[in-house]
C-alpha beads as a LAMMPS data file, in Angstrom:
LAMMPS data file: protein, C-alpha beads

338 atoms
337 bonds

1 atom types
1 bond types

-500.0 500.0 xlo xhi
-500.0 500.0 ylo yhi
-500.0 500.0 zlo zhi

Masses

1 110.0

Atoms # bond

1 1 1 -107.850 316.926 -412.252
2 1 1 -104.777 319.085 -411.835
3 1 1 -103.846 319.721 -408.218
4 1 1 -104.226 323.204 -406.772
5 1 1 -101.026 325.180 -407.105
6 1 1 -99.437 326.405 -403.901
7 1 1 -99.077 330.143 -403.440
8 1 1 -96.124 332.105 -402.174
9 1 1 -98.108 332.852 -399.010
10 1 1 -98.431 329.139 -398.317
11 1 1 -94.856 327.986 -397.574
12 1 1 -95.880 324.594 -396.207
13 1 1 -97.856 323.812 -399.337
14 1 1 -94.964 325.045 -401.455
15 1 1 -92.587 322.677 -399.666
16 1 1 -95.049 319.819 -400.141
17 1 1 -94.927 320.436 -403.893
18 1 1 -91.150 319.991 -404.111
19 1 1 -90.596 316.926 -406.283
20 1 1 -86.796 316.844 -406.263
21 1 1 -84.135 318.678 -404.302
22 1 1 -80.347 318.551 -404.566
23 1 1 -77.665 320.073 -402.357
24 1 1 -74.007 320.294 -403.396
25 1 1 -74.552 317.375 -405.744
26 1 1 -71.394 316.008 -407.374
27 1 1 -70.507 313.198 -409.732
28 1 1 -66.812 312.421 -410.235
29 1 1 -65.129 309.800 -412.396
30 1 1 -61.679 308.332 -411.763
31 1 1 -59.854 307.841 -415.049
32 1 1 -56.698 305.773 -415.578
33 1 1 -54.192 307.313 -417.971
34 1 1 -51.989 304.486 -419.218
35 1 1 -50.220 301.713 -417.371
36 1 1 -47.876 303.987 -415.420
37 1 1 -49.784 307.265 -415.629
38 1 1 -51.318 308.851 -412.561
39 1 1 -55.075 308.521 -412.177
40 1 1 -57.120 311.620 -412.963
41 1 1 -60.472 312.768 -411.646
42 1 1 -63.125 314.184 -413.952
43 1 1 -65.491 316.385 -411.968
44 1 1 -68.401 316.085 -414.395
45 1 1 -70.846 317.579 -411.886
46 1 1 -69.468 319.538 -408.958
47 1 1 -71.596 321.397 -406.425
48 1 1 -75.062 321.611 -408.007
49 1 1 -77.995 322.688 -405.823
50 1 1 -81.625 323.199 -406.812
51 1 1 -85.211 322.473 -405.791
52 1 1 -87.907 321.766 -408.365
53 1 1 -91.629 321.908 -407.662
54 1 1 -94.495 320.183 -409.433
55 1 1 -95.806 322.174 -412.369
56 1 1 -92.506 324.002 -412.950
57 1 1 -89.598 323.649 -415.368
58 1 1 -85.923 324.048 -414.547
59 1 1 -83.780 324.416 -417.672
60 1 1 -80.110 323.410 -417.498
61 1 1 -78.022 325.045 -420.222
62 1 1 -74.403 325.104 -421.277
63 1 1 -72.006 323.897 -423.944
64 1 1 -71.309 320.233 -424.626
65 1 1 -69.124 318.994 -421.778
66 1 1 -70.633 321.263 -419.148
67 1 1 -72.147 318.359 -417.187
68 1 1 -75.799 318.561 -418.232
69 1 1 -76.240 314.925 -419.261
70 1 1 -74.269 313.646 -416.254
71 1 1 -76.634 315.596 -414.012
72 1 1 -79.541 313.935 -415.836
73 1 1 -78.100 310.475 -415.155
74 1 1 -77.852 311.208 -411.432
75 1 1 -81.336 312.708 -411.253
76 1 1 -82.834 309.695 -413.058
77 1 1 -81.083 307.428 -410.505
78 1 1 -78.886 305.767 -413.122
79 1 1 -75.718 306.783 -411.266
80 1 1 -75.154 307.600 -407.590
81 1 1 -73.705 310.977 -406.589
82 1 1 -70.078 311.120 -405.481
83 1 1 -70.900 313.814 -402.909
84 1 1 -73.828 315.915 -401.765
85 1 1 -77.356 314.603 -401.515
86 1 1 -80.495 314.147 -403.567
87 1 1 -84.093 313.918 -402.332
88 1 1 -86.837 312.614 -404.617
89 1 1 -90.335 313.028 -403.166
90 1 1 -88.657 313.740 -399.842
91 1 1 -86.658 310.494 -399.755
92 1 1 -83.047 309.624 -400.478
93 1 1 -83.227 307.066 -403.303
94 1 1 -79.607 305.973 -402.924
95 1 1 -79.990 305.156 -399.223
96 1 1 -83.398 303.509 -399.581
97 1 1 -84.155 299.800 -399.693
98 1 1 -84.741 298.040 -403.012
99 1 1 -88.544 298.302 -402.869
100 1 1 -88.473 302.055 -402.167
101 1 1 -85.868 302.641 -404.847
102 1 1 -88.030 300.780 -407.362
103 1 1 -91.009 302.931 -406.402
104 1 1 -88.977 306.125 -406.767
105 1 1 -87.623 305.059 -410.160
106 1 1 -91.203 305.001 -411.424
107 1 1 -91.629 308.604 -410.313
108 1 1 -88.910 309.912 -412.644
109 1 1 -88.868 309.215 -416.383
110 1 1 -86.766 310.477 -419.287
111 1 1 -87.318 311.761 -422.824
112 1 1 -84.236 311.393 -425.016
113 1 1 -82.806 313.533 -427.794
114 1 1 -83.180 311.075 -430.677
115 1 1 -86.811 309.956 -430.935
116 1 1 -86.009 307.167 -433.391
117 1 1 -83.018 305.753 -431.547
118 1 1 -84.956 305.621 -428.267
119 1 1 -87.775 303.487 -429.733
120 1 1 -87.510 299.779 -430.492
121 1 1 -87.973 299.481 -434.284
122 1 1 -89.201 295.872 -433.914
123 1 1 -92.094 296.776 -431.645
124 1 1 -95.387 298.347 -432.579
125 1 1 -96.337 301.560 -430.829
126 1 1 -98.875 299.801 -428.624
127 1 1 -96.239 297.356 -427.364
128 1 1 -93.777 300.199 -426.747
129 1 1 -96.279 302.045 -424.582
130 1 1 -97.444 298.954 -422.723
131 1 1 -93.959 297.688 -421.860
132 1 1 -93.490 299.975 -418.787
133 1 1 -96.851 298.717 -417.483
134 1 1 -95.859 295.071 -418.009
135 1 1 -92.636 295.569 -416.059
136 1 1 -93.958 297.765 -413.246
137 1 1 -97.641 296.904 -412.756
138 1 1 -99.973 293.932 -412.500
139 1 1 -102.508 295.314 -414.975
140 1 1 -104.210 292.893 -417.338
141 1 1 -103.796 293.183 -421.113
142 1 1 -107.117 295.023 -421.743
143 1 1 -106.301 297.580 -419.041
144 1 1 -102.803 298.138 -420.440
145 1 1 -104.173 298.611 -423.939
146 1 1 -106.796 301.080 -422.725
147 1 1 -104.187 303.180 -420.927
148 1 1 -101.863 303.108 -423.925
149 1 1 -104.626 304.256 -426.280
150 1 1 -105.626 307.009 -423.870
151 1 1 -102.024 308.247 -423.715
152 1 1 -101.789 308.221 -427.520
153 1 1 -104.780 310.534 -427.616
154 1 1 -103.245 312.750 -424.929
155 1 1 -100.145 313.367 -427.085
156 1 1 -102.193 314.095 -430.216
157 1 1 -101.910 310.774 -432.079
158 1 1 -104.759 308.787 -433.626
159 1 1 -106.084 305.342 -432.562
160 1 1 -104.791 303.627 -435.718
161 1 1 -101.219 304.598 -434.746
162 1 1 -101.397 301.977 -431.993
163 1 1 -100.605 299.151 -434.446
164 1 1 -97.872 300.878 -436.477
165 1 1 -94.082 300.703 -436.246
166 1 1 -91.802 303.677 -435.358
167 1 1 -90.335 303.938 -438.880
168 1 1 -93.803 304.794 -440.196
169 1 1 -93.858 308.130 -438.332
170 1 1 -92.234 311.524 -438.774
171 1 1 -89.658 312.793 -436.281
172 1 1 -92.204 314.909 -434.452
173 1 1 -94.651 312.021 -434.186
174 1 1 -91.919 309.705 -432.887
175 1 1 -91.064 312.210 -430.183
176 1 1 -94.752 312.311 -429.227
177 1 1 -94.602 308.519 -428.844
178 1 1 -91.481 308.846 -426.680
179 1 1 -93.234 311.420 -424.498
180 1 1 -96.284 309.157 -424.205
181 1 1 -94.071 306.248 -423.108
182 1 1 -92.424 308.444 -420.440
183 1 1 -95.852 309.287 -418.999
184 1 1 -97.259 305.745 -418.892
185 1 1 -96.300 305.255 -415.226
186 1 1 -97.691 308.640 -414.108
187 1 1 -94.295 310.080 -413.125
188 1 1 -93.847 313.185 -410.993
189 1 1 -90.629 314.290 -412.740
190 1 1 -89.682 314.124 -416.421
191 1 1 -86.057 314.680 -417.429
192 1 1 -85.978 315.906 -421.036
193 1 1 -82.478 315.753 -422.555
194 1 1 -82.450 317.938 -425.687
195 1 1 -85.953 316.662 -426.614
196 1 1 -86.463 318.923 -429.650
197 1 1 -82.937 319.476 -430.993
198 1 1 -83.337 316.703 -433.600
199 1 1 -86.600 318.169 -434.933
200 1 1 -87.378 320.779 -437.564
201 1 1 -87.968 324.290 -436.246
202 1 1 -91.676 324.231 -437.089
203 1 1 -92.113 320.903 -435.277
204 1 1 -90.114 322.057 -432.250
205 1 1 -92.798 324.570 -431.302
206 1 1 -95.530 321.936 -431.559
207 1 1 -93.674 319.492 -429.310
208 1 1 -92.813 322.213 -426.776
209 1 1 -96.436 323.348 -426.635
210 1 1 -97.498 319.722 -426.172
211 1 1 -95.074 319.321 -423.274
212 1 1 -96.419 322.459 -421.637
213 1 1 -100.016 321.246 -422.055
214 1 1 -99.121 317.858 -420.552
215 1 1 -97.332 319.571 -417.681
216 1 1 -100.500 321.472 -416.810
217 1 1 -102.688 318.386 -417.256
218 1 1 -100.584 316.015 -415.138
219 1 1 -98.911 318.563 -412.815
220 1 1 -95.436 317.471 -413.909
221 1 1 -92.042 318.829 -412.962
222 1 1 -89.579 319.110 -415.861
223 1 1 -85.797 319.106 -415.763
224 1 1 -85.186 320.399 -419.275
225 1 1 -81.656 320.077 -420.668
226 1 1 -80.834 322.209 -423.682
227 1 1 -78.186 324.315 -425.385
228 1 1 -80.801 326.336 -427.305
229 1 1 -81.709 329.435 -425.320
230 1 1 -84.640 330.280 -427.595
231 1 1 -86.216 326.946 -426.648
232 1 1 -85.411 327.540 -422.968
233 1 1 -87.022 330.958 -423.096
234 1 1 -90.235 329.371 -424.366
235 1 1 -90.637 326.575 -421.807
236 1 1 -88.625 327.259 -418.634
237 1 1 -89.551 328.877 -415.336
238 1 1 -86.002 328.860 -413.959
239 1 1 -82.614 328.527 -415.641
240 1 1 -79.340 327.093 -414.368
241 1 1 -76.242 327.816 -416.472
242 1 1 -73.431 325.271 -416.079
243 1 1 -69.764 325.442 -417.055
244 1 1 -67.343 322.525 -416.576
245 1 1 -69.661 320.845 -414.108
246 1 1 -70.361 323.905 -411.940
247 1 1 -73.393 326.203 -411.891
248 1 1 -72.321 329.769 -412.697
249 1 1 -75.715 331.490 -412.769
250 1 1 -79.096 330.279 -411.523
251 1 1 -82.354 332.168 -411.286
252 1 1 -85.766 332.917 -412.728
253 1 1 -85.963 332.920 -416.504
254 1 1 -87.201 336.499 -416.660
255 1 1 -84.306 337.694 -414.512
256 1 1 -81.584 335.953 -416.506
257 1 1 -82.899 336.877 -419.935
258 1 1 -83.606 340.481 -418.999
259 1 1 -80.187 341.060 -417.443
260 1 1 -77.595 338.279 -417.517
261 1 1 -74.762 338.948 -415.085
262 1 1 -72.203 336.186 -415.638
263 1 1 -69.883 336.623 -418.672
264 1 1 -70.595 333.048 -419.773
265 1 1 -74.354 333.612 -419.718
266 1 1 -73.845 336.836 -421.656
267 1 1 -71.797 334.978 -424.263
268 1 1 -74.389 332.245 -424.657
269 1 1 -77.124 334.783 -425.176
270 1 1 -75.010 336.766 -427.623
271 1 1 -74.546 333.616 -429.687
272 1 1 -78.314 333.004 -429.890
273 1 1 -79.717 334.057 -433.306
274 1 1 -82.190 336.952 -433.242
275 1 1 -84.570 338.180 -435.912
276 1 1 -84.316 341.716 -434.545
277 1 1 -80.933 343.174 -435.627
278 1 1 -80.908 345.504 -432.606
279 1 1 -80.614 342.466 -430.300
280 1 1 -77.661 340.906 -432.105
281 1 1 -74.174 340.973 -430.690
282 1 1 -74.844 343.116 -427.613
283 1 1 -72.536 340.919 -425.528
284 1 1 -69.088 339.741 -426.453
285 1 1 -69.193 336.353 -428.140
286 1 1 -67.227 333.654 -426.373
287 1 1 -63.839 332.684 -427.815
288 1 1 -61.780 329.523 -427.553
289 1 1 -62.717 325.963 -426.687
290 1 1 -64.047 324.453 -423.489
291 1 1 -61.013 323.348 -421.394
292 1 1 -60.413 319.657 -420.842
293 1 1 -62.247 318.346 -417.759
294 1 1 -59.137 316.228 -417.079
295 1 1 -57.114 319.410 -416.602
296 1 1 -59.448 322.278 -415.706
297 1 1 -58.018 325.767 -415.187
298 1 1 -57.157 326.878 -411.662
299 1 1 -59.306 329.510 -410.037
300 1 1 -62.399 330.389 -412.035
301 1 1 -62.784 327.715 -414.732
302 1 1 -64.040 330.340 -417.189
303 1 1 -61.110 332.742 -416.822
304 1 1 -59.269 331.358 -419.894
305 1 1 -62.126 332.589 -422.111
306 1 1 -63.426 335.547 -420.121
307 1 1 -62.729 339.102 -421.338
308 1 1 -63.074 340.427 -417.777
309 1 1 -60.654 338.013 -416.059
310 1 1 -57.850 339.331 -413.863
311 1 1 -55.261 337.841 -411.506
312 1 1 -57.842 337.068 -408.835
313 1 1 -59.818 334.968 -411.326
314 1 1 -56.773 332.819 -412.082
315 1 1 -56.183 331.983 -408.405
316 1 1 -59.508 331.987 -406.553
317 1 1 -62.600 329.907 -407.299
318 1 1 -65.678 332.174 -407.137
319 1 1 -68.359 331.001 -404.726
320 1 1 -71.986 330.883 -405.783
321 1 1 -73.614 333.852 -404.058
322 1 1 -76.940 335.700 -404.190
323 1 1 -76.900 338.839 -406.317
324 1 1 -79.616 340.799 -408.093
325 1 1 -82.296 338.122 -407.689
326 1 1 -80.224 335.129 -408.736
327 1 1 -77.309 332.905 -407.638
328 1 1 -74.052 333.915 -409.323
329 1 1 -70.442 332.681 -409.335
330 1 1 -68.318 335.590 -410.546
331 1 1 -65.825 337.831 -408.736
332 1 1 -66.601 340.880 -410.859
333 1 1 -70.343 340.640 -411.508
334 1 1 -71.015 344.108 -410.068
335 1 1 -68.287 345.715 -412.209
336 1 1 -69.412 343.904 -415.343
337 1 1 -73.013 345.011 -414.847
338 1 1 -71.882 348.559 -414.345

Bonds

1 1 1 2
2 1 2 3
3 1 3 4
4 1 4 5
5 1 5 6
6 1 6 7
7 1 7 8
8 1 8 9
9 1 9 10
10 1 10 11
11 1 11 12
12 1 12 13
13 1 13 14
14 1 14 15
15 1 15 16
16 1 16 17
17 1 17 18
18 1 18 19
19 1 19 20
20 1 20 21
21 1 21 22
22 1 22 23
23 1 23 24
24 1 24 25
25 1 25 26
26 1 26 27
27 1 27 28
28 1 28 29
29 1 29 30
30 1 30 31
31 1 31 32
32 1 32 33
33 1 33 34
34 1 34 35
35 1 35 36
36 1 36 37
37 1 37 38
38 1 38 39
39 1 39 40
40 1 40 41
41 1 41 42
42 1 42 43
43 1 43 44
44 1 44 45
45 1 45 46
46 1 46 47
47 1 47 48
48 1 48 49
49 1 49 50
50 1 50 51
51 1 51 52
52 1 52 53
53 1 53 54
54 1 54 55
55 1 55 56
56 1 56 57
57 1 57 58
58 1 58 59
59 1 59 60
60 1 60 61
61 1 61 62
62 1 62 63
63 1 63 64
64 1 64 65
65 1 65 66
66 1 66 67
67 1 67 68
68 1 68 69
69 1 69 70
70 1 70 71
71 1 71 72
72 1 72 73
73 1 73 74
74 1 74 75
75 1 75 76
76 1 76 77
77 1 77 78
78 1 78 79
79 1 79 80
80 1 80 81
81 1 81 82
82 1 82 83
83 1 83 84
84 1 84 85
85 1 85 86
86 1 86 87
87 1 87 88
88 1 88 89
89 1 89 90
90 1 90 91
91 1 91 92
92 1 92 93
93 1 93 94
94 1 94 95
95 1 95 96
96 1 96 97
97 1 97 98
98 1 98 99
99 1 99 100
100 1 100 101
101 1 101 102
102 1 102 103
103 1 103 104
104 1 104 105
105 1 105 106
106 1 106 107
107 1 107 108
108 1 108 109
109 1 109 110
110 1 110 111
111 1 111 112
112 1 112 113
113 1 113 114
114 1 114 115
115 1 115 116
116 1 116 117
117 1 117 118
118 1 118 119
119 1 119 120
120 1 120 121
121 1 121 122
122 1 122 123
123 1 123 124
124 1 124 125
125 1 125 126
126 1 126 127
127 1 127 128
128 1 128 129
129 1 129 130
130 1 130 131
131 1 131 132
132 1 132 133
133 1 133 134
134 1 134 135
135 1 135 136
136 1 136 137
137 1 137 138
138 1 138 139
139 1 139 140
140 1 140 141
141 1 141 142
142 1 142 143
143 1 143 144
144 1 144 145
145 1 145 146
146 1 146 147
147 1 147 148
148 1 148 149
149 1 149 150
150 1 150 151
151 1 151 152
152 1 152 153
153 1 153 154
154 1 154 155
155 1 155 156
156 1 156 157
157 1 157 158
158 1 158 159
159 1 159 160
160 1 160 161
161 1 161 162
162 1 162 163
163 1 163 164
164 1 164 165
165 1 165 166
166 1 166 167
167 1 167 168
168 1 168 169
169 1 169 170
170 1 170 171
171 1 171 172
172 1 172 173
173 1 173 174
174 1 174 175
175 1 175 176
176 1 176 177
177 1 177 178
178 1 178 179
179 1 179 180
180 1 180 181
181 1 181 182
182 1 182 183
183 1 183 184
184 1 184 185
185 1 185 186
186 1 186 187
187 1 187 188
188 1 188 189
189 1 189 190
190 1 190 191
191 1 191 192
192 1 192 193
193 1 193 194
194 1 194 195
195 1 195 196
196 1 196 197
197 1 197 198
198 1 198 199
199 1 199 200
200 1 200 201
201 1 201 202
202 1 202 203
203 1 203 204
204 1 204 205
205 1 205 206
206 1 206 207
207 1 207 208
208 1 208 209
209 1 209 210
210 1 210 211
211 1 211 212
212 1 212 213
213 1 213 214
214 1 214 215
215 1 215 216
216 1 216 217
217 1 217 218
218 1 218 219
219 1 219 220
220 1 220 221
221 1 221 222
222 1 222 223
223 1 223 224
224 1 224 225
225 1 225 226
226 1 226 227
227 1 227 228
228 1 228 229
229 1 229 230
230 1 230 231
231 1 231 232
232 1 232 233
233 1 233 234
234 1 234 235
235 1 235 236
236 1 236 237
237 1 237 238
238 1 238 239
239 1 239 240
240 1 240 241
241 1 241 242
242 1 242 243
243 1 243 244
244 1 244 245
245 1 245 246
246 1 246 247
247 1 247 248
248 1 248 249
249 1 249 250
250 1 250 251
251 1 251 252
252 1 252 253
253 1 253 254
254 1 254 255
255 1 255 256
256 1 256 257
257 1 257 258
258 1 258 259
259 1 259 260
260 1 260 261
261 1 261 262
262 1 262 263
263 1 263 264
264 1 264 265
265 1 265 266
266 1 266 267
267 1 267 268
268 1 268 269
269 1 269 270
270 1 270 271
271 1 271 272
272 1 272 273
273 1 273 274
274 1 274 275
275 1 275 276
276 1 276 277
277 1 277 278
278 1 278 279
279 1 279 280
280 1 280 281
281 1 281 282
282 1 282 283
283 1 283 284
284 1 284 285
285 1 285 286
286 1 286 287
287 1 287 288
288 1 288 289
289 1 289 290
290 1 290 291
291 1 291 292
292 1 292 293
293 1 293 294
294 1 294 295
295 1 295 296
296 1 296 297
297 1 297 298
298 1 298 299
299 1 299 300
300 1 300 301
301 1 301 302
302 1 302 303
303 1 303 304
304 1 304 305
305 1 305 306
306 1 306 307
307 1 307 308
308 1 308 309
309 1 309 310
310 1 310 311
311 1 311 312
312 1 312 313
313 1 313 314
314 1 314 315
315 1 315 316
316 1 316 317
317 1 317 318
318 1 318 319
319 1 319 320
320 1 320 321
321 1 321 322
322 1 322 323
323 1 323 324
324 1 324 325
325 1 325 326
326 1 326 327
327 1 327 328
328 1 328 329
329 1 329 330
330 1 330 331
331 1 331 332
332 1 332 333
333 1 333 334
334 1 334 335
335 1 335 336
336 1 336 337
337 1 337 338
């Protein structure tokens, strides 16, 4: 049975439903540049803060190189943060003992972009689904098989699929298998890294609807990474826009889509295809390439591509501040909106 959702008038219950929380989270890499070259620092994630409750979806969007996948690696406990802190189920996984860290790792699972590459082609579907149970539980073989078959049914696959190999399925079916595997340990958080970008458009909607149904059934929190704003609009509750490792706009989906305030968010939405010609090209489309993370621009990182940039933007880094119902990092957001 799905747990009762907390209401806005019940702040204690709302806090109890927070699955993961991050404050000023950063992940930096030190890169050597040749034998005599000075070391460089890549700030792949730099100052990310969010809180995600059970039953809700936070979408992280941005171009390739904006830090989305690095954030996913930190959230899934594959890499420790360089600064800031992370709380999963109220505990710090990187300061916990080995037993606690193992328990917390079970609470967060991942769905990858390529459904075929993420599945072992030498294993049958039943073995793929049972493997997390073999590693993390003491269940006997009949119990593991029963849970695997039940999860196959939950993702819309038939009992006979249990004994087939991944190459015998379509892309959409393989992604259903990958989703089923991620849910075998009853996680609280699922990190989905571009989970539908490799699928046909018609199949994308089916997989997204399945994920939403499973979220309601199991009371899951989703961290959904995507560059496709049409997909984000369908599944997300909140959206965080990242640029060169920093969040530039963060708020409720309805707020950001109804009235984006950061020039980068405007550009991303302008580049999204629309069937309605009246909605095409209302914002200026972004120009130029993403700067190198080894040598990011001074001041606002977006100023080299921003049509509204001035001298202040080239010298001063904009702080993330509350404005118009969202968090925003732009010196001229009020002027741009006007």
